[in-house]
C-alpha positions in Angstrom: 72.9 101.5 93.2 71.9 97.8 93.8 73.2 96.9 90.3 76.5 98.7 90.8 76.9 97.1 94.3 76.3 93.7 92.7 78.9 94.4 90.0 81.4 95.6 92.6 80.8 92.4 94.6 81.6 90.3 91.6 84.7 92.5 90.9 85.9 91.9 94.5 85.4 88.2 94.0 87.5 88.3 90.8 90.2 90.2 92.6 90.8 87.5 95.3 94.0 85.5 95.3 94.2 81.8 96.1 95.2 80.8 99.5 94.9 82.6 102.9 94.9 86.4 102.7 97.4 88.2 104.9 96.5 91.6 106.3 98.1 94.7 104.8 100.1 95.1 108.0 101.5 91.6 107.7 102.4 92.2 104.1 104.2 95.4 105.0 106.3 93.5 107.5 107.1 91.0 104.8 108.1 93.8 102.5 110.5 95.2 105.2 112.0 91.7 105.6 112.5 91.4 101.8 114.1 94.8 101.7 116.5 93.7 104.4 117.3 90.7 102.4 118.1 92.9 99.4 120.4 95.0 101.5 122.3 91.9 102.6 122.5 90.5 99.0 126.0 91.7 98.3 127.3 90.1 101.5 125.7 86.8 100.6 126.9 86.7 97.0 130.6 86.3 97.4 132.1 83.2 95.9 129.6 83.2 93.0 129.7 84.3 89.4 128.7 87.8 88.2 125.8 86.2 86.3 124.5 84.5 89.5 125.0 87.7 91.5 122.9 89.6 89.0 120.3 86.9 88.9 120.1 86.6 92.7 119.8 90.4 93.1 117.1 90.4 90.4 115.3 87.6 92.3 115.6 89.5 95.5 114.2 92.6 93.9 111.3 90.7 92.3 110.4 89.1 95.6 110.5 92.5 97.3 108.4 94.0 94.6 105.9 91.1 94.8 105.5 91.6 98.5 105.0 95.3 98.0 102.5 94.7 95.2 100.5 92.3 97.4 100.6 94.8 100.2 99.2 97.5 97.9 96.5 95.1 96.7 95.6 94.4 100.4 95.3 98.1 101.0 93.0 98.6 98.0 90.9 95.7 99.1 90.5 97.1 102.6 89.5 100.5 101.2 87.1 98.9 98.8 85.5 96.9 101.6 85.0 100.1 103.6 83.6 101.8 100.5 81.2 98.9 100.0 80.0 99.2 103.6 79.5 102.9 103.1 77.6 102.1 99.9 75.2 99.9 101.9 74.6 102.6 104.4 74.0 105.2 101.7 71.6 102.9 100.0 69.7 102.6 103.2 69.7 106.3 103.8 68.5 107.0 100.3 65.7 104.4 100.6 64.6 106.1 103.9 64.6 109.5 102.3 62.6 108.3 99.3 60.2 106.6 101.7 59.8 110.0 103.6 59.3 111.8 100.3 56.7 109.2 99.1 54.9 109.6 102.5 55.0 113.4 102.2 53.7 113.3 98.7 50.9 111.0 99.8 50.1 113.3 102.6 49.9 116.2 100.2 47.6 114.3 97.9 45.4 113.4 100.8 45.5 117.0 102.1 44.4 118.3 98.7 41.6 115.9 98.7 40.6 116.8 102.2 40.8 120.5 101.4 38.6 120.1 98.3 36.1 118.1 100.4 36.2 120.7 103.1 35.8 123.5 100.5 32.8 121.7 99.1 31.4 121.2 102.5 31.7 124.9 103.3 30.0 125.8 100.1 27.2 123.3 100.7 26.8 124.6 104.3 26.7 128.3 103.3 24.4 127.5 100.5 22.1 125.6 102.7 22.1 128.3 105.4 21.4 131.1 102.9 18.7 129.1 101.1 16.8 129.6 104.4 17.4 133.3 104.3 20.0 135.7 105.6 20.7 134.7 109.2 20.8 138.3 110.4 17.4 139.0 108.8 16.0 135.8 110.1 17.0 136.8 113.6 15.2 140.2 113.2 12.1 138.6 111.7 12.0 136.0 114.5 11.8 138.8 117.1 9.0 140.5 115.2 7.1 137.3 114.8 7.6 136.0 118.4 4.5 135.6 120.5 6.3 135.1 123.8 9.8 135.7 125.2 10.5 132.0 125.0 9.8 132.1 121.2 12.5 134.8 120.9 14.9 132.7 122.9 14.3 129.5 120.9 14.6 131.4 117.6 17.9 133.1 118.7 19.3 129.7 119.7 18.4 128.3 116.3 20.1 131.3 114.5 23.2 130.9 116.7 23.4 127.2 115.8 23.4 128.1 112.1 26.1 130.7 112.6 28.2 128.3 114.8 27.9 125.6 112.1 29.1 128.1 109.5 32.1 129.2 111.7 33.0 125.5 112.3 33.0 124.8 108.6 35.3 127.8 108.1 37.6 126.7 110.9 37.9 123.1 109.4 38.7 124.7 106.0 41.5 126.8 107.5 42.8 123.8 109.3 42.9 121.8 106.1 44.7 124.6 104.4 47.3 124.8 107.1 47.8 121.0 107.2 48.2 121.0 103.4 50.9 123.7 103.6 52.7 121.7 106.2 52.7 118.6 104.0 53.8 120.6 101.0 56.8 121.9 103.1 57.6 118.3 104.1 57.6 117.4 100.4 60.0 120.2 99.6 62.3 119.1 102.5 62.1 115.4 101.5 62.8 116.3 97.9 65.9 118.2 98.8 67.1 115.3 101.1 66.5 112.8 98.3 68.4 115.0 95.8 71.3 115.3 98.3 71.4 111.5 99.0 71.3 110.8 95.2 74.2 113.2 94.6 76.2 111.6 97.4 75.4 108.2 96.0 76.5 109.3 92.5 79.8 110.7 93.9 80.3 107.5 95.9 79.6 105.4 92.8 82.5 107.2 91.0 84.7 106.5 94.1 83.7 102.8 94.0 84.4 102.6 90.3 87.9 104.2 90.8 88.6 101.8 93.7 87.5 98.8 91.6 89.7 99.9 88.8 92.6 100.5 91.2 92.1 97.0 92.6 92.0 95.4 89.2 95.3 97.2 88.3 96.8 96.1 91.6 95.8 92.5 90.9 97.3 92.7 87.4 100.4 94.2 89.0 100.6 91.2 91.4 100.2 88.8 88.5 103.0 90.6 86.6 105.3 90.5 89.6 104.6 86.8 90.0 105.6 86.4 86.4 108.8 88.5 87.0 109.6 86.4 90.0 109.2 83.1 88.0 111.4 84.5 85.3 114.0 85.6 87.9 113.9 82.2 89.5 114.5 80.6 86.2 117.4 82.9 85.5 118.9 82.3 88.9 118.5 78.5 88.5 120.2 78.6 85.2 123.1 80.8 86.5 123.4 78.5 89.5 123.6 75.5 87.2 126.4 77.1 85.2 128.2 78.0 88.5 128.0 74.4 89.6 129.6 73.4 86.3 132.3 76.0 86.8 132.9 74.7 90.4 133.2 71.1 89.1 135.7 72.3 86.5 137.6 74.2 89.1 137.8 71.1 91.3 139.1 69.1 88.4 141.8 71.7 88.0 142.5 71.6 91.7 142.8 67.8 91.5 145.4 68.1 88.8 147.3 70.6 90.9 147.0 68.3 93.9 148.9 65.7 91.9 151.6 68.2 91.2 151.8 69.1 94.9 151.9 65.5 96.0 154.8 64.9 93.5 156.6 68.0 94.9 156.0 66.6 98.4 157.5 63.3 97.3 160.6 65.0 95.8 161.1 67.3 98.8 161.0 64.4 101.2 163.4 62.4 99.0 165.8 65.3 99.0 165.4 65.7 102.8 166.3 62.0 103.3 169.3 62.4 101.1 170.4 65.4 103.2 169.6 63.8 106.5 172.9 64.8 107.8 172.4 68.5 107.0 171.4 70.8 109.9 168.2 72.0 108.1 167.0 68.5 107.6 167.8 67.7 111.2 165.8 70.7 112.4 162.8 69.7 110.3 162.9 66.0 111.0 165.0 65.1 113.9 165.5 68.2 115.9 163.2 70.6 117.7 160.1 71.7 115.8 160.3 75.1 114.0 158.1 77.8 115.5 155.6 78.6 112.8 154.6 81.9 114.3 155.9 84.5 111.9 157.2 81.8 109.5 155.2 83.5 106.7 154.9 87.2 106.1 151.5 88.7 105.3 151.0 88.6 101.5 149.5 92.1 101.3 148.8 95.1 103.4 145.1 95.2 104.4 142.6 93.7 106.9 141.2 90.2 106.9 137.6 90.7 105.7 136.6 87.0 105.8 138.4 84.5 107.8 139.2 80.8 107.3 136.6 78.4 108.6 133.5 76.2 108.0 130.2 77.9 107.1 127.0 77.4 105.1 127.7 78.6 101.6 125.5 81.7 101.0 124.4 80.7 97.5 124.6 76.9 97.3 123.6 76.2 100.9 126.0 73.4 101.6 128.2 73.2 104.7 131.7 73.8 103.5 135.1 75.3 104.2 136.1 78.8 103.4 139.6 77.6 102.8 141.6 80.8 103.3 141.6 84.3 104.5 140.3 87.2 102.4 142.5 90.4 102.6 140.9 93.7 101.7 143.2 95.6 99.4 142.9 97.9 96.3 143.3 96.5 92.8 146.9 96.7 91.7 148.4 96.4 95.2 151.6 94.3 95.0 151.4 90.7 96.4 154.5 89.5 98.2 156.0 86.0 98.3 155.3 85.0 101.9 158.5 82.9 102.0 161.3 81.7 99.8 159.9 79.2 97.3 159.2 78.1 93.8 156.1 78.8 91.7 154.4 75.5 91.1 151.9 76.8 88.6 149.7 79.8 87.6 146.5 79.6 85.5 143.1 81.3 85.1 139.9 79.8 86.6 136.4 81.2 86.0 135.9 80.6 89.7 139.2 81.8 91.3 140.3 84.1 88.5 144.1 84.4 88.0 145.6 81.9 90.4 149.2 81.3 91.6 150.5 78.3 93.6 153.8 78.8 95.5 155.6 75.9 97.1 157.6 77.0 100.2 159.0 73.7 101.3 158.9 71.3 104.3 158.1 72.7 107.7 158.0 70.4 110.6 157.6 67.5 108.2 154.7 69.1 106.4 155.0 70.4 102.8 153.6 73.9 102.6 152.0 75.4 99.5 150.3 78.8 99.4 147.7 80.0 96.9 147.0 83.5 95.7 143.6 84.0 94.0 141.8 86.7 92.0 145.0 88.4 90.8 144.8 91.1 88.3 148.1 90.0 86.7 151.2 88.0 87.5 154.8 89.3 88.1 156.4 85.8 87.8 155.6 82.6 85.9 155.5 78.8 86.5 158.9 77.5 87.7 160.2 80.8 89.0 162.2 80.7 92.2 161.3 83.7 94.4 162.6 85.3 97.6 160.5 86.2 100.6 159.0 89.7 100.1 159.4 89.6 96.3 156.4 90.9 94.3 154.9 87.9 92.5 151.6 89.5 91.3 149.0 92.2 91.9 145.6 92.3 93.7 142.6 92.0 91.4 139.0 91.0 91.2 139.0 88.3 88.6 136.8 85.2 88.7 134.0 85.0 91.3 134.8 88.2 93.1 132.6 91.1 94.3 135.5 93.5 94.7 139.3 93.9 94.8 140.8 91.6 97.4 143.1 88.6 97.8 141.8 85.2 98.8 144.9 83.6 100.3 145.1 79.8 101.1 147.8 77.9 103.0 147.9 74.1 102.5 149.8 71.5 104.5 150.4 68.4 102.4 147.7 69.5 100.1 145.1 70.2 102.8 143.9 73.8 103.6 144.7 75.1 107.1 144.1 78.4 108.9 146.8 80.8 107.5 146.9 82.7 110.8 148.9 80.0 112.5 151.8 80.9 110.2 151.7 84.8 110.5 
């Protein structure tokens, strides 16, 4: 038992992880937190590539699994520690039982020696008495030989003393026999107790071995989960790096489109100056400002699922602008031209998917361009002149998209603004 306990103590030492150890309860709390993070993963993964979404979900899962594995290891360690304490108690109980057995066996040995000695003493006493003659005959003879009554009394007292001595020796012998029987019973009881303690110790040893193996497996599982997490982190880092490259490429594309927009603004303003006498030009430049409320129709039926505004990017963690409104709509739903205009360009971006820019002209001295993103396909091409309400494309989930929707952007002089001011 001592050797096994020492081996288990070494095993427990091998199982320890570096750094402060959290309790099983704390690890369970962390596991719940990780699980909640996994549940929120889809919400946090919009505006990222499918590869990064997969990598981030895998990373979330491995983090959750690692927390769970550490919690399981903590549970096993706690049970192993309790078992080790029980082992110490059982060792003490076994040692006490063995000590009682040893004492009982010693008492039996001493009792047997005392019994033998007492038997020999009885034999010697009886022999000594009967060497002097039969006590009953001696008593009769003493009466016949007595000269005086006092001689009879003295002789009877002597004979009584011999008989008493004999009786005492027999009593001591019977007492030694009884005591020996008591000690033999104690040996039987102590033997049974030791056997029971040893069986319990053997059963507990199996339990300790199973717990030690379980703890070793839990430790290996933690190590494996650590490896999985590192691999997932590497995969996520790689995917994020590729996403950053895609974003940079998309920004270069946007910069090229910005030049086109600025050129369209210049041309529109030049035309406006040439038509300064016209009523429309006066309304835009010299007359009362146009009410923009309702100027643009909604591009698609469906609710706004993510509004325009600044926020911390859920993946890249920078403070940035969500430069439009996301409309929830099924794939294939028609997209309407929000106002009369001309298609500036349409192209595919790995970030924005199928993309279409529509110039709708000067409004209150500002050149308005709208952008449709993530289209499944186009209904018109670059240079097409369209009418308000005309179908120009269809809802999709191309590019960095987690589901069918339209990301709709309104730009004034090339700068994104809240689309809601124009609906």
